[in-house]
C-alpha positions as CSV (number, residue, x, y, z in Angstrom):
1,M,0.0,0.0,0.0
2,N,1.2,3.5,-0.7
3,P,2.6,5.2,2.4
4,L,0.7,8.4,1.7
5,V,-2.6,6.6,1.6
6,S,-1.8,4.6,4.8
7,N,-0.9,7.9,6.5
8,I,-4.3,9.3,5.7
9,G,-5.9,6.1,7.0
10,V,-4.0,6.3,10.2
11,M,-5.0,10.0,10.6
12,L,-8.6,9.2,10.0
13,L,-8.6,6.2,12.3
14,S,-6.9,8.2,15.1
15,N,-9.4,11.0,14.8
16,Y,-12.3,8.5,14.9
17,V,-10.8,6.9,18.1
18,C,-10.3,10.2,19.7
19,K,-13.9,11.3,19.1
20,K,-15.1,8.1,20.8
21,L,-12.9,8.6,23.9
22,D,-13.3,11.0,26.8
23,M,-10.1,12.9,26.6
24,T,-10.7,14.5,30.0
25,D,-10.8,11.3,32.0
26,P,-7.4,10.7,33.8
27,Q,-7.7,7.0,33.4
28,I,-8.1,7.3,29.6
29,I,-5.2,9.6,29.5
30,N,-3.0,7.1,31.4
31,Y,-4.1,4.4,28.9
32,L,-3.1,6.6,26.0
33,R,0.3,7.3,27.6
34,I,0.8,3.5,28.0
35,F,-0.3,3.0,24.4
36,Y,2.1,5.7,23.1
37,V,5.1,4.5,25.2
38,T,4.5,0.8,24.3
39,F,4.4,1.4,20.5
40,N,7.4,3.8,20.6
41,V,9.5,1.3,22.7
42,L,8.5,-1.4,20.2
43,T,9.6,0.8,17.4
44,Y,12.9,1.6,19.1
45,L,13.6,-2.0,19.8
46,T,12.9,-2.9,16.1
47,Y,15.4,-0.3,15.0
48,Q,18.0,-1.7,17.4
49,Y,17.3,-5.2,16.1
50,I,17.8,-4.0,12.5
51,K,21.0,-2.3,13.6
52,M,22.2,-5.5,15.1
53,K,21.4,-7.5,11.9
54,I,23.2,-4.9,9.8
55,S,26.3,-5.2,11.8
56,K,26.1,-9.0,11.8
57,K,25.6,-9.3,8.1
58,N,28.4,-6.7,7.4
59,D,27.8,-6.4,3.7
60,L,30.9,-4.6,2.3
61,K,29.5,-4.2,-1.3
62,T,30.1,-0.7,-2.5
63,I,27.3,1.6,-3.6
64,K,27.4,5.0,-5.3
65,Y,24.8,7.7,-5.0
66,Q,24.6,11.4,-5.4
67,N,24.2,13.5,-2.3
68,Q,20.6,14.8,-2.4
69,K,19.9,18.0,-0.6
70,S,16.9,18.1,1.7
71,P,14.1,20.5,0.8
72,M,15.0,22.6,3.9
73,Q,18.6,22.9,2.8
74,M,17.4,24.1,-0.7
75,L,15.1,26.6,0.9
76,L,17.7,28.0,3.2
77,K,20.3,28.3,0.5
78,G,17.9,29.6,-2.1
79,G,18.3,26.6,-4.3
80,A,22.0,27.3,-4.9
81,S,24.1,24.2,-5.1
82,D,27.7,23.7,-3.8
83,E,30.2,21.6,-5.7
84,N,30.8,19.3,-2.8
85,E,27.0,18.7,-2.3
86,E,26.7,17.5,-5.9
87,A,29.5,15.0,-5.4
88,V,28.9,11.3,-5.9
89,I,29.2,9.4,-2.6
90,T,30.8,6.0,-2.5
91,T,30.1,3.9,0.6
92,T,29.5,0.4,1.6
93,V,26.0,-1.1,2.2
94,V,26.7,-1.6,5.9
95,Q,27.8,2.1,6.3
96,Y,24.8,3.3,4.3
97,D,22.3,1.2,6.2
98,L,23.7,2.2,9.6
99,E,23.5,5.8,8.6
100,Q,19.9,5.3,7.7
101,V,19.0,3.6,11.0
102,E,20.8,6.3,13.0
103,S,18.8,9.0,11.2
104,L,15.6,7.1,11.9
105,I,16.5,6.9,15.6
106,K,17.3,10.6,15.8
107,G,14.0,11.3,14.2
108,M,12.3,9.3,17.0
109,Y,14.1,11.4,19.6
110,T,12.9,14.5,18.0
111,S,9.3,13.1,17.9
112,W,9.5,12.2,21.6
113,L,10.7,15.7,22.5
114,M,7.9,17.3,20.5
115,M,5.2,15.0,21.8
116,G,6.5,15.5,25.4
117,G,6.2,19.3,25.0
118,M,2.8,19.1,23.4
119,H,1.4,16.7,26.0
120,F,3.0,17.9,29.3
121,Y,3.4,21.6,28.6
122,M,0.4,22.3,26.3
123,K,-1.8,19.5,27.7
124,Y,-2.6,17.9,24.3
125,T,-3.7,14.3,24.4
126,Q,-5.1,13.6,21.0
127,P,-1.8,13.5,19.1
128,M,-0.6,10.6,21.3
129,V,-3.0,8.3,19.4
130,M,-1.5,9.1,16.0
131,Q,2.0,9.4,17.2
132,G,1.6,6.0,18.8
133,I,0.6,4.3,15.6
134,S,2.8,6.2,13.1
135,P,6.3,5.1,14.2
136,I,5.5,1.4,14.1
137,K,3.7,1.9,10.7
138,S,6.8,3.7,9.4
139,V,9.1,0.8,10.5
140,L,7.0,-1.8,8.8
141,E,7.0,0.2,5.5
142,H,10.8,1.0,5.6
143,P,13.1,-0.8,3.2
144,L,15.5,-1.7,6.0
145,F,12.7,-3.7,7.7
146,N,12.1,-5.5,4.4
147,A,15.8,-6.2,4.0
148,Y,16.8,-7.3,7.5
149,V,13.6,-8.6,9.1
150,L,11.6,-10.0,6.1
151,G,14.7,-11.0,4.2
152,K,13.7,-9.3,0.9
153,E,16.2,-7.8,-1.5
154,V,16.0,-4.0,-1.6
155,E,17.5,-1.4,-3.9
156,R,19.9,1.2,-2.4
157,P,19.9,4.2,-2.0
158,F,16.5,4.5,-0.5
159,G,14.0,7.1,-1.6
160,Q,16.3,8.7,-4.2
161,T,14.6,10.1,-7.3
162,P,16.0,9.0,-10.6
163,S,17.4,12.5,-11.2
164,A,19.5,12.1,-8.0
165,A,21.4,9.1,-9.4
166,P,24.9,9.8,-10.7
167,K,24.5,11.6,-14.0
168,E,26.2,9.9,-16.9
169,E,24.0,11.5,-19.5
170,S,24.8,15.1,-18.6
171,K,27.8,15.0,-21.0
172,K,25.5,14.7,-24.0
173,P,24.4,18.0,-25.7
174,K,20.8,18.9,-25.1
175,K,18.4,19.2,-28.0
176,K,16.9,22.7,-28.5
177,L,13.2,22.9,-28.8
178,P,11.6,25.0,-31.4
179,A,10.4,28.4,-30.3
180,A,6.7,28.9,-29.7
181,K,4.8,31.0,-32.3
182,K,3.4,34.3,-31.2
183,D,0.1,35.5,-32.6
C-alpha cells in the first residue's frame, strides 16, 4: 500500500478513536500514555534489532549515489548548489544502512521531545494516538525492515529520485526545442 494513503488512513482512524474517547478522563489519558510509550518502545527495539542485523551481516559491497539536498537545505540556500554537495558518494552497504538507522532513531528522539512538549506543557492528548501508531507503521514500511527482518532484496539508495542518481548522460548535448509562435 502507498505510504501516503496509509498515513491518511492512520490519521482518520486516530481522529475516529479520539472522538469516541473521553479525553478529560485521567484513566483514559493514562491508557493513552501507555499505548504511546509501548508502541514507541517497540519501534525503538525494532530499530535496534535492525542495527544488530546490519552489523552481523556486514555487507561490504560498495554503492554509489549522489548526495541529495533536503528541501529545507534548498530553501535556506535559495536553491543554490555547492560543488561538494553535488558529489557522488561512494560507501558500503553496511555504512549506508547504519546511517539510515541512525537518522531514523534521531527522528524518533525529535518526535519524543515534540510529543512531550505538546502533552506535558500544552496538555494535548489527541496527538498521542496518531504518534503511537505512526512510528510502528513507518518501521513496517521502511526498506530496512524489508531487507533485514523480512529478508527481501532492496535497492539502495532508499528514496532517491532518478534525477539524484549519478549523472552519466549530462555530458551529451541537449536538444533545442523550437520556439513557440506568437500570434
